[in-house]
N, C-alpha and C positions, 0 to 999 in steps of 0.2 A: 558557698562557704557555710551558711547557716544550716543547710541540710546535712553537711558532713559533721558539723558540731553536734547537731541533734542526734544523728546516728551514733556518734561516739558516746554521747551521754546516755541515751536510752538503751542501746543494744550492746555496746562494747565496754562501757565504763572505763574508757581510756582517754588520754589527752590527744589533741590534734595540733600538729604543727604545720603551718602552711609554708611551703618551701619553694624556692626558685621561681618567684613571681617578679614581674616588672613590666616595663613598657619599652619597646625598642625605638630609639631615635631614628631608625631607618624606615619606620612605618610612615606611610603618607599621612600628613596632617599632624605629625607628632609635635608636641610642645611640652615644656617642663611643667606647665600648670596642669595638663592632663595627667602626666606622670604623678605629680603630687596628689591629685584627686584619687587616683587608683590606690596609691600607697596608703593614703589616709583612710580610705574605705576599708581596706584590709585591716589596718590597725584598729579602727573603731569597732569592727566586727569582733575582733579578738578581745579588745578591752571590754566590750559589753558582755561577752561570755565570761570573762574573768570576774567581772563585777558581780555576776549572779552565781558564781561558783561553778561555772560550766566547764566544758572540755576544751574550749579554745585556749591553747597553751602558749603559742608563740608563732614567730614567722622568721623566714630567712629570705632576704631580698637576693635577687640575682642581678647584678653582681657589683661589688665595690672594687674600685681600682685606685691605686695610689697615683699621685701626680707623675707624669712622664711615661705612662704605660698605655697611652692612647692607641698605639699601634696594635694592641691586643683586643681592643673594644669590638664586640660583635653587635653593638647597638644598644645593649642593655646596661652598659657600664655606668656607674654613678661614682663620680669623683667628688667627694664631699667638699673639697675646697673650691670647686667650680660650680657647685649646686647648693648655695646657701639655703634656699627654701626647703629643698629635700632634706638637707642636713638637719634643719630645725625640726622637721616632722619626725625624723628618725630619733633624734635626741629626746624629744618630748615623749614619744612612746616608750623608749627605754627607761626614762625617768619615772613615768607613770607605773610601769610594771615593776620596776625595782622597788618603788615606794610601797606598792601594794604587797609585794612578796616579803618586804622587811617588816611590815606592820601587822600583817594577818597571816595566819597559818591556813593550810589547805581546808580545814574543817570550818573555818570562819564563815564562809559564804556571806560576807558582808554583814553579819549579825553582831560584829564586835563593837566595842565602844568607840573605835577609831573611825567609824563609818563617815561621820560628818567631816572630819579632817581629810580623809581620803577623797570623798566626793569633791570637796573644795579644791584639792590639789589636782586630782585626776581630770577634772573637767574644766579647769582654768587653762586657757590657751597659751599663757606665757608663764614661765617659771623663772 
């Protein structure tokens, strides 16, 4: 991920969105803790890029399902009501990026006066 972000910053001058990532419950040894670790790792990489004004721009998990559609699950489905720990991780990332985007513009690169407030909010594990 970091190599893609670096290439986008240095050579392309474009944002990077990491899409269709996840962990299959059908894989041997799967557990929700491992899935949460993978998702958190992706989110932290993107957040660290955003913090320094880099090209890491966002992510799209594969896949969210509403309750009652389990028959369509290929192993990657996340049903938020059945996955509270994963739901919390997703909500926290969304909140962190929304706060950053609402308080700083793209040229800010964390040099704005709101840096201390953002650092306090963005790196606090509970909101």
